[in-house]
N, C-alpha and C positions, 0 to 999 in steps of 0.2 A: 465381472469385475472381481479380482481377488480380494480377500479380507484385508490384506496388508495395504492395498491401494485405496481403501476407503477412508484412510485417515489423512488429515492435512499435516503440513510440516509443523504447525503449531502443536497439534495433538501429539505428534511423535516427540517433539522436544519436551513437552510437558510430561510425557510418559517416561522419558529418560530422567528428567529432574525428579519425578516421583520415585523412580527406581533408586536413585541416589539418596533421596531423603529418607526412604524407608529401608535402606540397607542396614544390615546388622553392623553395629560399631565394633571396631577393634579396641579392646580394653586399653586404657591409658594412652589413648591417641585420638586424634581427629579423623583418623582413617576410617573407612568402612569397607565392607566386602560386598561387591556387586558381581553379578555373573557377567563376565567380560563379553562373552558371545552374544547374549541378549542385548546388552547395552550397545555394543558395536552394531548389531543388526538394526536396532532402532535408529541410531545416528546415521547409518548408511542409507536407510529408507528416507530419512529426512533430507539427506544430501541429494538423493536422487529426485525427490519431489520439489526441491527448491527451484530448479530451473523452470518448472511449470508455474510456480507462484510468481517468479520474476516475469515469466511470459504473460501472466494475467495482468500484472502491473503495467507492462508495456501495452497490452491490449487496452487497458483503461486510458492510458495516455493517448493512444491512437483514436479511441472513441471520443475522448475529450476534444481533440483537434478537429475531428469530423463534425461534432456538434457545433463547435465555434465556427467552423467554415460554413455549415448549414445556416447558422444564425446570420452570418455576414451576407450570404447569398439572399437569404430571405429579406434582410434589410435593404439590400440593393434592389430587390424586386419591388419592395414597398415604396422605396424612393422613386424608382422609375414609374411606377403606377401613379404615384402622387404627381410626378412631373407631367405625365400625360394629361391627367385631369386638369392641372393648372393651365397647360397649353390650350386645351379645349375652351377654357373660360376666360382667356386673356381679354376678350372683347368687352366684357363687363367688369367695371372696376370693383364693385362690391363682391362679385363672385371671385375675382382674383384675390382680393384680400382674405376672403373666407378660405379659399383654397390654400393660400400660403399658410394661414393659421393651422389648418387641418394637416397640411403636410409637415409642419413643425411638430405638431402633436404626435403624429404618427412616428416621426423620426425620434422624438424624446421617448415615446413608448417602446419602440424597437430597441433604442439604446439601453433603456432601463431593463428591459427583459433580457437582452443579450448580456448586460453586466451581471444581472441576477443569476442567470444560467451559468455564466463563467465562474462566478464566485462559488456556486453550489458544486460545480464539477471540480474545481480546484480544491474545495474543502473535502470532497469525497476522495479525490486522489491523494491529498495530503494525509487523510486518515488511513488509507490503505497502505501508503508508503511508511507511515509511522508504525503501523502494525508490523509490516515487513521488517522495519529497522529493529523493533523489539525482538522479533523472532530471530533475526540474524545475530543480534547481540547475545541473546540467550544461548544460541547455538555456539557462538564463538566462546563464551564462558565455559560451557560444557566441554567443548573440544579442548580448551586450554587446561581445564582441570584434568582431563583424561591425559593429555600430554605430560602434564606435571606429574601425574600419578605414574605414568609409564617411565618417566625419567628418574623416579625415586625421590622427588623433591620432599615429600612428606616423611619418607623413610630416613632421609639424611637429617631432617629436623628432629625426628624422634631419637635417632642415634645421638645427635648432639645434646639433647636434653638428658639422656641416659648417662652420658660421660660426665655431666655436671654433677 
């Protein structure tokens, strides 16, 4: 694995932000001097890595759906098993009552477990998506600042201040 591919999108974006934060300032302006090639290389690597991070998020969603499906199948199997037990005990009234109570307990337990797993999975996915959202927003901010700089927005601002 190459050294460049060992870094995550977040680390690359943070590296670009650090590069801008630590860049030498241009006197009497808010501008700074950064090495364009280095910054563009970092941003390009982040852009290349971004699809893999999005792929990871999609995999998490697929995994969540698979776990929910597995829980549903498990619940159906438990219900089927409970029904079989109840059918075998239909002859005796006390046993039937106990079986119904146990079947309900199992159903409640499975429902509670499935609900808890679903909530945990959704919280995990929400956390990952929130992280990805932050990364994307930071990347967009860096890109917009870069575009503004390339278009000379800050230079125009400086020139207007000098004419005053």
